[in-house]
DOFI-261825 format. One record per residue: residue number from 1; residue in one letter; z negated, y negated, x of N, C-alpha, C, CB in turn. Coordinates in steps of 0.05 Angstrom, whole numbers. Atoms other than C-alpha are relative to their C-alpha. Glycine has a CB too. Layout:
BEGIN
num	residuo	nzz	nyy	nxx	cazz	cayy	caxx	czz	cyy	cxx	cbzz	cbyy	cbxx
NUM	A	Z	Y	X	Z	Y	X	Z	Y	X	Z	Y	X
...
// end
This chain:
BEGIN
num	residuo	nzz	nyy	nxx	cazz	cayy	caxx	czz	cyy	cxx	cbzz	cbyy	cbxx
1	M	-19	-12	19	-2149	-1870	1879	5	-18	-23	-10	28	-9
2	R	-7	18	22	-2113	-1909	1826	19	14	-19	13	-27	11
3	E	-17	-12	20	-2081	-1886	1761	22	-20	-8	-16	9	-24
4	I	-23	16	9	-2011	-1913	1746	17	19	-17	16	-12	24
5	W	-16	-16	19	-1972	-1886	1686	-11	28	-2	29	0	10
6	G	12	-26	4	-2021	-1829	1679	-1	18	24	15	14	-21
7	T	1	-16	-25	-2016	-1806	1751	-18	-15	20	29	4	12
8	E	18	11	-20	-2069	-1817	1805	14	-1	27	-26	15	1
9	Y	-12	4	-26	-2047	-1844	1873	-21	-8	21	22	-21	-1
10	E	16	7	-23	-2082	-1847	1940	19	-7	23	-20	23	8
11	F	-16	8	-22	-2054	-1882	2001	-17	-5	24	17	-24	-6
12	K	15	2	-25	-2077	-1880	2074	10	-23	17	1	26	15
13	K	-13	20	-17	-2028	-1929	2106	18	-18	-16	16	14	23
14	A	-18	18	13	-1986	-1988	2088	17	-14	22	-15	-21	-17
15	E	-17	17	-17	-1928	-2026	2119	5	-26	-17	28	14	7
16	I	0	26	14	-1930	-2100	2101	20	-18	14	-28	-12	-2
17	K	-19	20	-11	-1872	-2148	2111	-12	-27	-1	28	1	-16
18	M	13	26	-2	-1900	-2213	2136	21	-22	-5	-13	-4	28
19	M	-18	22	7	-1870	-2282	2121	20	-6	22	-17	-25	-5
20	D	-19	5	-22	-1838	-2286	2190	20	23	4	-15	-4	26
21	G	-18	-23	-1	-1801	-2220	2177	-10	24	15	26	-9	12
22	T	11	-23	-14	-1844	-2176	2221	-14	19	-20	-20	-9	22
23	V	13	-20	16	-1873	-2112	2193	-26	8	13	18	24	-6
24	K	26	-7	-10	-1947	-2098	2202	-8	27	-12	-22	-21	-6
25	K	9	-27	9	-1972	-2025	2198	-30	0	1	12	23	18
26	V	29	1	2	-2044	-2019	2174	-11	25	-13	-9	-25	-16
27	K	15	-21	15	-2095	-1967	2151	-10	-13	-26	-23	12	17
28	V	9	10	26	-2115	-1974	2078	-28	10	-7	20	9	-22
29	K	27	-7	11	-2187	-1976	2055	1	1	-30	-22	-20	10
30	E	-4	2	29	-2171	-1999	1984	26	-14	-6	-24	-17	-13
31	W	-24	14	9	-2111	-2022	1945	-2	-4	-30	26	15	8
32	S	-1	5	29	-2099	-2051	1876	26	-12	-7	-24	-17	-8
33	R	-24	11	10	-2041	-2070	1834	-7	-19	-23	21	22	-10
34	D	5	20	21	-2042	-2132	1789	17	9	-24	8	-29	9
35	D	-14	-9	24	-2024	-2107	1719	17	-22	-13	-20	10	-20
36	Q	-14	22	12	-2000	-2177	1699	24	-10	17	-19	-23	-5
37	A	-22	9	-18	-1952	-2186	1758	8	24	18	-9	-24	17
38	N	-10	-21	-17	-1914	-2145	1808	-11	-3	28	32	0	1
39	N	13	5	-26	-1965	-2156	1864	-19	22	7	-15	-27	-1
40	I	18	-20	-10	-2007	-2110	1907	-18	-13	21	16	24	13
41	R	19	9	-20	-2070	-2124	1947	-8	25	16	-25	-14	-13
42	V	8	-21	-18	-2085	-2080	2008	-23	-11	16	24	10	18
43	T	23	7	-17	-2153	-2082	2043	-2	21	21	-26	-3	-17
44	T	2	-18	-23	-2160	-2052	2112	-29	6	6	13	-13	25
45	P	28	-7	-6	-2223	-2019	2140	-16	-23	13	0	24	19
46	D	15	23	-12	-2241	-2083	2178	-4	-23	-19	14	-10	25
47	G	4	20	20	-2240	-2123	2113	22	-19	-4	-25	-14	6
48	T	-24	18	3	-2173	-2159	2122	14	8	-26	19	2	25
49	S	-15	-5	25	-2137	-2166	2055	28	-13	2	-15	-11	-24
50	Y	-28	10	2	-2062	-2174	2044	7	1	-29	20	17	18
51	Y	-8	2	28	-2035	-2196	1976	29	-10	0	-19	-19	-16
52	S	-28	8	0	-1961	-2198	1964	15	14	-23	14	7	26
53	G	-17	-14	19	-1905	-2177	1917	5	28	10	26	-15	-4
54	S	-4	-28	-7	-1892	-2103	1915	25	5	17	2	17	-25
55	E	-24	-3	-16	-1824	-2114	1948	-7	-3	30	21	-21	-8
56	N	8	4	-28	-1862	-2132	2013	-21	20	10	-11	-28	3
57	I	20	-19	-8	-1913	-2075	2014	8	28	-7	-27	-6	-14
58	M	-6	-28	4	-1899	-2001	2023	-26	15	5	23	10	18
59	L	24	-17	-3	-1959	-1955	2010	9	28	8	-17	0	-26
60	I	-9	-26	-11	-1956	-1890	2049	-23	20	0	10	-5	29
61	N	18	-22	-2	-1991	-1824	2044	15	24	12	-14	8	-28
62	E	-14	-21	-13	-1964	-1775	2095	-13	27	-7	1	-4	30
63	K	9	-26	8	-1970	-1701	2080	-25	9	15	22	20	4
64	N	23	-9	-17	-2019	-1688	2138	-25	-16	-7	7	-4	29
65	D	23	17	5	-2065	-1746	2117	-18	11	-22	9	-28	-8
66	A	16	-9	23	-2087	-1712	2052	-22	19	8	19	13	-19
67	T	20	-20	-8	-2126	-1659	2090	-17	-9	24	12	26	5
68	T	14	6	-25	-2149	-1695	2153	-15	-27	-1	19	-1	21
69	Q	13	26	0	-2172	-1765	2133	-14	-5	-27	20	-22	6
70	K	13	9	24	-2220	-1796	2083	19	-17	-17	-26	-16	7
71	S	-19	14	17	-2182	-1823	2023	-7	-29	-3	1	13	-27
72	A	3	29	7	-2171	-1897	2009	-1	-1	-30	23	-18	12
73	K	2	2	29	-2193	-1915	1939	10	-27	-10	-29	5	-8
74	S	-9	24	13	-2161	-1965	1894	-23	-14	-14	23	5	-20
75	S	19	15	16	-2204	-2020	1866	10	-1	-29	-5	-28	11
76	E	-7	0	28	-2204	-2027	1791	22	-20	-7	-24	-4	-17
77	S	-19	21	7	-2165	-2092	1788	0	-22	21	-7	-12	-28
78	V	-2	22	-19	-2141	-2149	1831	-19	-22	-9	29	-11	1
79	K	17	21	10	-2183	-2195	1787	-29	2	11	-1	1	-30
80	N	26	-3	-11	-2246	-2166	1820	-4	-15	26	-6	29	4
81	Y	2	14	-26	-2231	-2205	1884	-6	-29	-3	26	4	16
// end
């Protein structure tokens, strides 16, 4: 869970646009937003991390996910990596 503008957000899935134009759909273990830039880091359950501009990453929390899956928590800051 991550607080942005006084609101907490949890996300279970992400769609990430890769450099070759393909879109990768992943499960989200953690995510963080860089406060100094418009970048997001997404970490998957297997430990793979993706770091890109927010224009290339869509964080998703479907209505059904909130009650059926363990939540993905945001890390405090991108600087922790």
